[in-house]
C-alpha positions as CSV (number, residue, x, y, z in Angstrom):
1,E,268.5,267.4,163.9
2,M,270.8,267.8,160.8
3,L,273.1,265.5,162.4
4,K,270.6,262.7,163.0
5,E,269.5,262.8,159.3
6,N,272.9,264.0,157.4
7,R,274.1,261.4,155.0
8,T,277.4,263.0,153.9
9,L,279.2,264.7,156.7
10,Q,282.1,262.7,157.6
11,Q,284.3,265.2,159.8
12,L,282.9,267.7,162.5
13,D,285.4,270.4,163.9
14,I,283.9,272.2,166.6
15,S,286.8,273.0,168.8
16,S,287.5,276.1,170.8
17,N,283.7,277.1,170.7
18,W,283.0,277.3,174.4
19,I,280.9,274.2,174.3
20,D,280.0,272.9,177.9
21,K,278.5,269.6,178.9
22,R,274.9,270.3,177.9
23,V,275.8,271.1,174.4
24,A,278.1,268.0,174.3
25,M,275.2,265.9,175.7
26,A,272.6,267.1,173.1
27,L,275.4,266.5,170.3
28,A,275.9,263.2,171.8
29,D,272.0,262.3,171.6
30,L,272.0,263.4,167.9
31,L,275.1,261.3,166.9
32,K,273.6,258.1,168.2
33,E,271.7,257.8,164.8
34,N,274.2,259.3,162.6
35,R,276.0,256.8,160.3
36,T,278.5,259.0,158.4
37,L,280.4,260.9,160.8
38,Q,284.0,259.4,161.1
39,R,285.8,262.1,163.0
40,L,284.5,264.5,165.9
41,D,287.0,267.3,167.1
42,I,285.5,268.8,170.4
43,N,289.0,269.9,171.6
44,N,289.5,273.0,173.8
45,N,286.0,273.3,175.3
46,S,284.4,272.7,178.7
47,I,282.5,269.4,178.3
48,S,284.0,267.9,181.5
49,D,283.0,264.6,182.9
50,G,279.4,264.9,182.0
51,G,279.9,265.5,178.2
52,A,282.5,262.8,178.0
53,T,280.2,260.4,179.7
54,A,277.5,261.3,177.1
55,L,279.9,260.8,174.2
56,A,281.0,257.4,175.6
57,E,277.4,256.5,175.7
58,M,276.7,257.6,172.3
59,L,279.6,255.5,171.0
60,K,277.9,252.4,172.6
61,E,275.3,252.9,169.5
62,N,277.2,254.8,166.9
63,W,279.3,252.4,165.0
64,T,280.8,254.8,162.5
65,L,282.9,257.2,164.3
66,Q,286.6,256.3,164.1
67,Q,288.2,259.4,165.7
68,L,287.3,261.3,168.9
69,M,289.2,264.3,169.9
70,V,288.3,265.6,173.3
71,R,291.6,267.4,174.2
72,D,291.8,270.2,176.8
73,N,288.0,269.7,178.1
74,S,288.4,269.4,181.8
75,I,287.7,265.8,181.8
76,G,288.5,264.0,185.0
77,S,288.5,260.4,186.0
78,E,284.7,259.9,186.0
79,G,284.8,260.9,182.1
80,A,287.8,258.7,181.6
81,I,286.0,255.8,183.2
82,A,283.2,256.3,181.0
83,L,285.1,256.5,177.8
84,A,287.3,253.5,179.1
85,K,284.0,251.3,179.5
86,M,283.0,252.2,176.0
87,L,286.3,251.0,174.6
88,K,285.6,247.5,175.8
89,D,283.0,246.9,173.4
90,N,283.3,249.5,170.7
91,R,284.8,248.1,167.5
92,M,285.1,251.2,165.5
93,L,287.0,253.9,167.1
94,Q,290.5,254.0,166.2
95,Q,291.9,257.3,167.7
96,L,291.1,258.8,171.1
97,D,292.7,262.0,172.2
98,V,292.2,262.9,175.8
99,R,295.4,264.8,176.4
100,C,295.5,268.0,178.4
101,N,292.5,267.0,180.7
102,L,292.3,266.1,184.5
103,I,292.6,262.4,184.3
104,C,294.1,260.8,187.3
105,A,295.6,257.3,188.0
106,K,292.1,256.0,188.6
107,G,291.0,256.9,185.0
108,A,294.3,255.6,183.5
109,R,293.8,252.4,185.4
110,A,290.1,252.1,183.8
111,L,291.5,252.9,180.4
112,A,294.3,250.2,180.7
113,E,292.0,247.6,181.9
114,N,289.5,248.3,179.0
115,L,292.1,248.5,176.6
116,K,293.5,245.1,177.1
117,G,290.8,243.5,175.0
118,N,290.0,246.3,172.6
119,R,291.3,245.4,169.1
120,T,290.5,248.5,167.2
121,L,292.0,251.5,169.0
122,Q,295.3,252.4,167.3
123,Q,296.1,255.7,168.9
124,L,295.7,257.0,172.4
125,N,297.1,260.2,173.6
126,I,296.7,260.8,177.3
127,S,299.6,263.0,177.7
128,K,299.4,266.1,179.9
129,N,297.0,264.6,182.5
130,L,297.7,263.8,186.1
131,I,297.9,260.1,185.8
132,G,301.2,259.9,187.8
133,D,303.4,256.7,188.3
134,L,300.7,254.6,189.2
135,G,298.6,255.5,186.0
136,A,301.7,255.2,183.9
137,V,302.5,251.6,185.3
138,E,298.8,250.5,184.5
139,L,299.1,251.8,181.0
140,V,302.5,249.8,180.5
141,H,300.9,246.7,181.8
142,M,298.0,247.1,179.4
143,L,300.6,247.3,176.4
144,M,301.9,244.0,177.1
145,E,298.5,242.4,176.2
146,N,297.1,245.2,173.8
147,R,298.5,244.4,170.0
148,T,296.4,247.1,168.1
149,L,297.8,250.4,169.7
150,Q,300.5,251.8,167.7
151,Q,300.8,255.2,169.2
């Protein structure tokens, strides 16, 4: 409840805390109404696809979060697809770190398709996943249309 009503917290680092998808889902629900948090670091946990999907849903309603760090969380293509769909409409997120997960070419394709029209994301880290050649080609094609990604 504190996160719903908090008006000062701008960064929350809960990395490496054995957080699973249930906790991530509860956190996402609370953050829907938060209007101050700008950076959420939930790296090195076990939120999996369910947690990533909940965070993506939250970002459809939360317009203040600028950095989402979900590195090393066993997120597969389902979670990547949910995050990708969110990127199509989100106008606030500037940094997304999904490295060291289980994202394959299907997830990379979804990210690429939805980033073509995104005008706010400046940093995407998708290294150390399973995107392969097909996923890499999709991302390269996206870069020909996206003008905001810098890293």
